[in-house]
KELO-721662 format. One record per atom (N, C-alpha, C): x, y, z. Coordinates in pm, whole numbers, plus 50000, padded with zeros to 5 digits. Layout:
// residues N
XYZ ...
// end
This chain:
// residues 427
080405988738954 080975981938920 082255970038974 082275958738934 083275948039022 084485955238988 085055952439104 086345956139118 087645948339043 086935936739038 087985924638994 088425931038815 087565933238791 087905941838637 088735952438642 089245958138728 090365962038680 091685959438672 091735941738703 092935933938656 093055931538506 091975927438456 091615927338309 092435939938218 091915951238275 092165966138216 093705967638233 094325963538350 095945966438350 096405954038270 095965945738235 096515930738168 096595938038070 095205944737974 094995948737854 096325962737810 096525970837944 097165980237869 098545976237886 099065969237968 100405963338006 100825954837841 099775944937801 100285937737689 100105946937588 099485956137530 099615965337443 100855973937435 101255977537557 102325988237575 103635980037526 103505968737546 105075961237491 104615949537373 103485960037271 103005958237146 102745944237074 102095934737217 101305924737163 100015928337081 099825919836982 098435920436902 097205921436979 096445933836931 095195938937018 094385927337027 094025913736966 093045907436962 093965896637113 095485890337080 095835885437180 095625890537343 096005907037336 096065911937444 094635911637490 093075909937447 092055910837476 091565900237544 092325887437476 092015873237520 092835871437644 094015876837648 094705871737795 094025881537891 093465896337856 092725902837964 091325898738021 090585889337903 089445879737957 089725869438065 090805862538014 091475851738098 091505854138235 092335867938251 092955873138367 091555876538432 090585879238387 089365885038463 088815870638546 088185862538478 087955848138534 088815840938566 089695843838588 091105835638675 090665842138814 091125857938800 090785866238941 089225866838984 088525862538935 086955862538961 086655846639001 087645839238996 087375824138992 086135818838914 085985822838794 084555823038720 085305807238612 084205804738524 084635792538458 085035795938299 086355795038281 087155799638186 086695793438052 086005779538078 085355774637954 084025782737903 083825794637935 082605798937917 083095807737783 084445810137767 084965819337669 085025812237543 085095801937550 085015789937440 083645786437402 082595788037494 081225780337465 080635789737426 080455801237517 079215808837479 079415822137423 081045822637400 081515837137323 082185831937216 083065825237198 083665821437052 082715815036986 082375802437047 081245792236962 080235799336899 079405810336995 078615815936902 078945822236796 080155829036831 080705841336704 081045829836592 081745821536591 082195815036496 080895806836412 079935806736480 078525802436440 078175811236364 078495823536381 077155834736342 077185836236208 076205836036144 076145838935978 076425848735927 076185862235994 077105875335972 078295873235955 078895870236007 080665871136019 081265863635908 080175853835814 080955846335723 080975859935589 080295867035598 080395879435513 082015888035531 082735886835618 083665894535619 084965888535562 084945873635557 086285867135465 085555868035311 084395867135299 083695868335157 084345879435084 083785895335163 084535904335159 085845908035086 086505903235171 087915903635172 088515896535059 087645883635012 088555874934901 087525884234768 086535889134774 086375896934654 087275908534623 088005915734687 088575922434705 090255916534660 090695909834695 091925900534661 091735894334517 090525890134465 090515886334344 090325896934263 089815908034271 089695921734201 091405923434178 091755925734301 093385927934279 094325921134197 094105907634215 095075893934157 094535901634007 093235904034002 092755900633844 093355915733794 093895924833860 094455936733801 093645945633721 092225948533777 091505957933765 091405969033801 092505971833863 092855984633916 092945996233826 093805991033677 094295998433608 093236002033504 092335995633504 091085998933419 090006005533484 089876005433623 089386018833717 089876028633695 091366029633692 091866043733710 092046051033544 092216041733469 091536046733305 090176051633313 089146046633345 087966051933375 087796062933435 088096065133549 088546079733680 088736089433568 089746090333511 090206101833398 089526103433314 088826091133296 087866097433150 086906103533218 086336102133320 085066107033401 085406121333423 086776123733481 087506138733509 087376146233406 087886140633305 088596149133162 089106163833220 088886169833163 090016183233148 089496192733238 090016188633377 089216200133486 090916196633540 090956212733579 092166215533692 092416207033782 093486202433818 093766190333910 093186178033883 093076175733769 092496161233752 092746149833791 094176145733807 094466135233882 094226137234028 094156146834090 093976149634228 092106145034245 091626150134140 090256144034144 090326130634144 090776122334034 090596109233979 091076100934133 092096106034223 092466103034322 091196100734439 090076109134433 088936107534533 087886097834465 087626104734342 086796094134274 087276080534255 088496078534235 088536059734225 088666055034388 088706059834469 088666056934609 087406051634613 086576062934570 085156057334606 084846044934542 085436040834409 085076032134315 085456019234393 086866022034388 087816010634424 087236008934587 086196012534674 085646010134792 084815998634761 084505997034679 083575988934658 084315973634641 085205974634626 086255966034615 087275957034719 087235969834786 088295966234888 087605967335041 086845973435029 086325979035211 087265980535305 088695983735261 089405987235363 090416000035317 090606010135418 091376018535403 092896019435405 093646012035458 095216006535435 094906001035291 094285989235269 094025986135109 094105994434990 093416005635014 093006018434925 094316027634912 094756027635029 095756036835040 097376029434928 097616017835040 098986008034950 098346000734814 096985999634786 096895996134664 096916004634559 095746009434520 095726018634425 096276030834442 097096034434561 097876045434640 098896050034563 099736033734534 100956034734451 100826037634330 099576035234250 099476040534110 098866055534118 098246060534198 097786073734204 099076082934243 099986079434342 101086092534386 101986091034274 102246078234202 103256075734117 102726086533983 101226088833931 100836094933842 100756109033857 100936113633968 100726127434045 102206130334063 102936123334110 104006130034062 104866133133949 104826123633862 105246123533731 104466133433655 103096142433684 102716148633604 102726163633715 103506163533799 103866177833837 103646181633970 102766174434046 102276177934157 103366174934291 102946182934383 104026179434504 103816168934547 104616162234633 104946151934718 103746147634792 104136160434857 103556157534994 102076160034956 101566167434909 100166169734836 099656154034791 100416151634684 100076137334628 099876125534743 100616125134855 100446116534955 099036121335027 099046133135084 098266135035173 096826133735115 096666137934996 095046132434946 094786118834921 096106112334887 095586096234861 095226091535026 095856095835133 095656093435265 094076096335306 093506109235241 092266111635285 091266105935236 091696103635100 090196097934998 090486085035056 091466076335098 091186064735153 090256060135239 089986071635309 088826069435481 087496063735403 087416069735273 085826062735214 085696051735214 087016043435199 086676025435154 085706020635252 086256023035404 085456016035521 083996020535540 083526031935469 082426035235500 081386030935341 081846034535303 081086026235133 080926011535152 079856007935104 079925991535110 080645986434981 081155974135000 081095967935136 082225970535207 081655970335353 082785975435451 082815967135554 084155962535559 084335953835662 083935957835769 084725972835829 084245976335956 082655976536001 081975980135926 080455982435946 079465971535966 080495959135916 079935941535931 080475938436095 081775944636135 082555941036279 081895950736391 080965963036343 080155969036416 078745962436420 078095958336306 076925951136314 077085933936407 078485931336429 078655918236489 078655923136662 079275932536704 079395941836822 078415943836898 077565953036779 076405961236817 075085954436823 075225945936733 073855934536687 072895945336619 073595957436546 072515963936432 072675954636314 071645959136223 071025951836123 072605954336007 073195944135965 074285942935850 073935949935721 072915947935689 072295955335546 072015970835561 070935972135645 071365986335701 072035997235727 073105987335779 074295993835760 075235998635666 075015987935573 075985988735445 075026002235366 074026001835347 073286010935304 073296022935338 072936025035449 073326037235526 074856040435523 075746035235453 076846039235436 077466047235298 076386046535199 076326051035058 076326066635076 075226074035107 075116090635125 076486095135198 076716089135327 078036095835375 079426093335298 079456084835250 080456080435113 080936091435014 079446091734967 079406102534874 079856121234915 079356122035051 079326132535089 081086132535108 081566123835175 083126129635207 084056127635065 083516120734966 084326123234853 083946139734794 082756139734778 082586154434721 082866167034835 083256162834946 084256174335053 085646176034988 085896164234978 087366164134934 087666169034779 086586167934703 086636172634582 086776186934583 085426190834667 085606206434648 087126212934712 087586208634785 089186211434847 089826211034717 089856199034633 090816196734554 090836204734454 089536211334422 088936223334310 089776236334388 089606238634468 090186250634541 091696254334550 092456242634596 093806240634590 094356239534425 093836231034387 094226232034218 094196245434149 093236251034168 093546267334102 094326273534186 094556276534323 095246282434374 096716278434343 097346266434319 098546262134299 098576258834166 097616262934070 098076260833920 098376242333896 097796236433938 097786223733914 097566221633745 098476212033708 097796203433560 096386203433537 095876204233473 094826199433407 094466184433324 093566180333338 093636166533267 093186163333130 093336154133046 093016152032919 091516150532882 091126157332784 089746156832735 089806142132626 088916134832677 088326121132593 087556125132475 087176122132393 086326122332267 085346111232320 084046113532292 083186104432285 083416089832295 083656089032170 084326070932165 084926068032264 086086072232292 086786068832383 086506066732506 085606077232523 085096076732654 084056064232693 083166064432555 082306053332577 083046036232577 084286036032507 084976025932515 085336021432661 086146030932699 086446032732852 085646026232927 084006032232924 083156030033018 082766017032986 082606012132870 082405997632839 083195984232915 084395991232908 085865981232974 085705980833134 085185991533157 084905996033327 083815985733390 082715990633307 081065985333339 080985972833396 081845961133361 081545947633440 082315948933543 083175954333588 083895955333755 083205962833810 082475977533740 081545986333819 080415976933880 080115966333806 078785959733842 078825952433961 080155950234017 080655940034131 079535948734267 079685961234288 079175969234392 077475968034356 077215970834219 075575971634216 075135958534233 075715948834189 075175933334215 074685934734379 076305935434454 075835937534589 074615943934635 074635955434614 073735968034661 072265963634633 072055959434515 070595955934428 069955941734511 070935931634544 070525918634610 070195924834771 070795935934775 070295939334946 068975945434968 068765954134840 067495966634838 066425955634797 066635945934683 065455940934673 065275925534748 066015923734846 065685916134945 065935900934896 066535901334784 066955886634706 068155879534814 068695888534862 069865876334970 070295886435068 070905880635185 071175889535280 072555892335229 073505901235322 074545907435318 075785897535312 075785883935363 076855874335332 076265863335181 075085863335156 075205858135039 075015865134966 075005881334978 075235887634828 076885888334840 077685887134916 079165883734940 079635874034840 078795865634830 079175852634796 079195855734633 077815857034607 077455863134467 078285872034401 078685883334499 079855889734418 081055884134381 081325875434484 082825869634501 083045859434371 081635856534351 081765845434197 081945850034099 081225861934092 080885872333972 082235879533943 083465883234025 084655888234062 085645878533959 085255862734061 086535854033960 086025853833821 084475854933779 084165849633646 084915861233564 084805875733584 085155883933501 086735886433486 087355884033630 088905883133594 089155872033528 088685862133542 089485854133433 088765848133313 087785851833255 086855847633133 086725859033042 086655872533123 086465884533065 087485890833021 088075894433171 089205907433145 090705893733095 090775885533149 091665873033127 092845877633179 092815880033330 093945889733401 094285882133506 093555871333515 093695861033629 093575842633625 094595839533635 094665823733629 094495815433739 094675801733719 094275795833888 095305797633953 096835801833939 097865803334033 097475818234112 096995827434018 096495840534107 095325835534175 094395828534148 093125823134212 093645820434401 094305809834334 095025802334464 095825812034533 096795824534534 097405828634573 096075840434665 095225841534564 093755850834647 093515845734781 093075832534775 092765823434852 093205823334921 094745821734945 095625819735091 095785834635168 095585848235059 095765856835141 094645856535198 093245856235152 092265858335219 092085851335364 092575841735322 092545831235470 093395834635570 094575840135540 095075845735636 094855858835695 094315869835589 093885879735667 092155879635731 091345870035680 090095867635755 090735860035896 091565852735922 091455844736019 092075858336128 092825865836093 093365877936194 092235885036232 091215889536119 090455900836156 089175895236241 088675879236217 087675869236275 088275866936461 089345863436459 090365863136590 090155876636666 090015888036594 089705901536661 088345902636696 087585897836625 085985899136634 085745890636768 086405877736790 085925869936891 086525872737027 087485878437022 088455886037133 087425897437196 086985904437071 086005918037124 084675911437179 084195899737137 083095895737167 083285890637331 084365889337329 084365880337483 084945894737561 085515900937540 085955914837630 084525922737627 083645922537554 082385931937572 081635920937692 081645908437679 081025902637757 081355904637899 082625905637929 083295905438071 083025920638097 082735931938017 082765944638049 080955945238102 080335938438030 078755938138070 078715929538224 079745919338225 079425911038340 080085920038467 081045926238457 081445935838538 081005946038575 079635952038484 079345963838489 079695978138449 080805977038387 081685988038322 080745993138242 080175989738150 079115995238054 078366005238093 077665999738212 076406004938305 077036016838372 078766017938457 079246026038490 079506041838383 079636035838271 080056048438170 078576054138133 077986046338126 076836052938101 075386059438209 076296056038337 075526067838434 076146075938456 077406076138440 078516089838394 078126099238288 077796090538181 077696103238090 076046108638100 075266101038156 073606105738186 073726117438288 074766116538371 075276125438468 075486136938443 076236138138313 076956150138285 075646156938196 075166147838109 073846156738009 072896147037992 071626149637976 070426141337943 070166144737763 070916154037732 070706156337574 071586149037511 070776140437410 071196130937308 072236140737231 072186150837182 073216156537121 074256161237171 074016164737297 075326169237381 076346155537384 075526148337425 076396130137413 077496130137278 076096130537184 076676129737040 077636137737025 078026149637066 079026160837068 080346154537116 080096152237252 080976142737350 081746131637294 080876125037221 081666110237148 082386112537044 081836123036957 082936129036854 084006133436904 084216140736988 085406151637071 086186139437127 085786130037189 086516117637251 087016107737131 086396104037028 086616095936935 087616102636852 087496112736828 088776119336747 090006123736774 089816125836946 090966126137038 091886112737034 091086102637056 091556086237029 092056084536905 091566089936781 091776086636664 093226090436628 093406105236710 094686111636714 095986102836738 095516097036832 096706087336913 096876073636920 095766067336861 095266053836873 095006049636744 095556037036724 095316028536584 093246023936618 092876020736461 091466022236464 090896009736560 091385998536528 091225984936586 090925986136754 091785993036844 091495994936974 090076001437009 090126012236911 088836021536947 087396011136920 087556007336791 086225997136755 086035985436854 087195977836913 086845965536955 087005966937104 087285977037165 087675980837318 086785993237353 086456004137274 085896015737291 084186013337250 083776009337151 082516003037151 081875999837240 082245989137280 081245980037409 080775989837509 082165996737542 081836004537667 080886013537636 080236019637524 079546030637471 078126021637462 077936007637441 076286006637379 075656009237481 075556005237614 074716007837719 074306024637716 074986033137672 074556045937670 074006050437561 074236044337431 073336045837341 072216041037341 072126032437417 070626023837430 069876037237514 070586040937625 069996048337719 069516061637669 070186065837578 069856081237501 068826077437348 068476066537337 067496063537247 068266067437089 069556065037094 069976067136958 069936052236838 069476058336750 069606047136643 070876039636611 071116025936650 072406021336619 072946022236480 072436023136393 072726021236243 073286035636239 072626050636291 073146062136262 074446060336358 074666055436476 075856057136547 076946048836461 076596036936412 077396032536326 078136038336222 077536048636175 077936057336070 078866067836137 078696074436231 079256083036337 080366082136369 080396065936440 081776059636481 082536057236398 081876048036247 082966045136149 083306058836055 082796065436027 083356081435971 084446084136071 084376085336191 084966089036331 086346081936316 086506072336324 087836062436326 088316061836172 087696069136087 087996070235943 089146082635975 088226092136026 088906106736020 090426106736091 090156100136216 091356093036273 092546090436216 092196083736096 093426075236074 094436086735976 093856096035922 094496104435855 094846115735937 094776113936088 094616129936149 096386127636278 096626139836218 098216138036293 098036138836459 098786132436531 100136127136510 100506113736461 099056104136494 099066088036433 098876088836315 097646090636258 097556089936086 098056081536043 097946062236082 098696056735988 098696055735855 097426062035781 096946064635635 098356072235585 098716084135664 099606092035613 101086087535595 101286078335745 102286072735723 102866061535598 101626056935582 101556045635460 101656052635316 100846062335274 101166070235171 102566078935142 103156081535292 104586092135277 105506079335229 105356068935301 106066058535287 106166055435087 105036054035061 104816052034909 105476062234816 105296074634857 105236082334770 107356087634813 107676082034930 109326089634974 109016103834992 107876108535069 107706120935115 108006125635240 108386135235306 108416140035433 107196139035498 107106131135610 105806131135672 105196141935749 106206148435828 105726163335843 105066173435761 105486174435645 104526180435549 103756175135511 103466163535504 102116153835470 101186157235575 101516154835679 100566160135770 099916175135789 100786185735724 100346198835693 099226199035605 099576190435485 098696192435377 097636185435390 097396171935473 096206167135498 095426171235628 095746184235702 094936189135795 093666197335730 093816205035629 092396210235562 091726198635518 092316190535465 091256177335415 090456170635533 091306170035659 090856165235789 089616174935811 089656186235814 088826196435865 087556197735774 087606194235625 086586192435536 086096176835557 086746170735597 085926155635675 085316159035829 085676166535881 084846170836020 083896174435973 083896187635893 082356191835858 081206182335811 081736172635744 080736159835682 080036152735820 081146151335914 081106145036025 079906150536122 079916164836145 079476171236221 077366171336144 077636173336005 076666169935964 075916157435971 076766149635955 076206133335963 075596135036109 076276138336209 075846136436337 074506141336359 074276155336339 073096160036368 072016160336241 072076157536174 071296153836038 071016137436006 070236129336087 070276114236107 070026109535961 068976115835899 068476113535795 069296109435696 070286119335668 071516118135584 071726105635553 071816095435656 072686081935664 071566071835659 070276076735717 069036067035759 068276068135627 068316075435553 067026078035447 067306063735384 068176060935294 068256045435213 067946037935288 068436031335390 068146019335454 066676022535490 066126028935551 064586034335563 063836032035482 064186036535353 063316031935233 063116023035162 064956014135139 065216002435085 064435991935169 064655995135284 064535977035389 063185979035433 
// end
């Protein structure tokens, strides 16, 4: 390995230690490498950032963000919340079940765990507290169910993974469907158990006519994800083109069908999307540059050689990866793991002949579990702040839910067809 690489590593650690944004930290780390190695700094702009900004795939990121912001501006959340309540019906712990189901439905509108927890989480926690649920449990289930968003399409995390790894965006998005359903199912099983044990309140039984009315009202919003998935399945368009079509559809139903969004709200959604997109795309560019110097220095090969010397069995390797990522998720945010750790693993993944789409699901689910795992657990911080709950008790409540998600992660790790079945069949 090139010993000069110690300089950008030190630069990265120092800048992150003083709370500099991860994108800025990575860019300065790259600059320090080229300066120390007397390389051409212009290569950062020309070969890395220029190629990234001209990538067709990356356009999917702002489109997915814009689609979510339009749906939020159009106040579609309330409609989906009532529809979820009608689906759950008169079941014990109904609102906790609604929390899990709504996160799965809303995942198709946001693709972001924090957006889920801070957006619909506000409605869910308030409703659960009003219905007599414990504050800490309400916040914990909101944090746990928010992990589904970045796994179910459209997922910004999976698009970014595709950008860094070179995997197919369409395959990754389709591969996320079954894992997301499994995550939701595992959490609903736990909700059923704990609701019976604690005697949480049952829901309201809806008459067939009322249920049909709510379904018809929510159906146009639910079609958003279906449009995106069908376009990918049939090969009519790419993920980027599907994002554009779905965004136009969201504008149409919000402005002309539900009539909950005007031009002022649309403009606000555009501005918010531009700000959020700029932040994420800068991160992607910085990650592409950092991946380049990792390959240039030989660090990725060093990591691959070390792992191959430890074990030649890819299943043992996947177990090591899971343990490392779960540990990192307990102490770090998702961004550094995705943008710094992933490039280090790519050479090893290819050496072990692991399907990149399969690994993308393992990696994404792993980082999501980390987002609700103590002591970092950013989703627990967000939900506890919304619900004004004791963070320590929220962490206690979320641990069994995290355990349920880890069981799903293990199944996904050692049963590749659970995630690969749909992309292999449909594409």
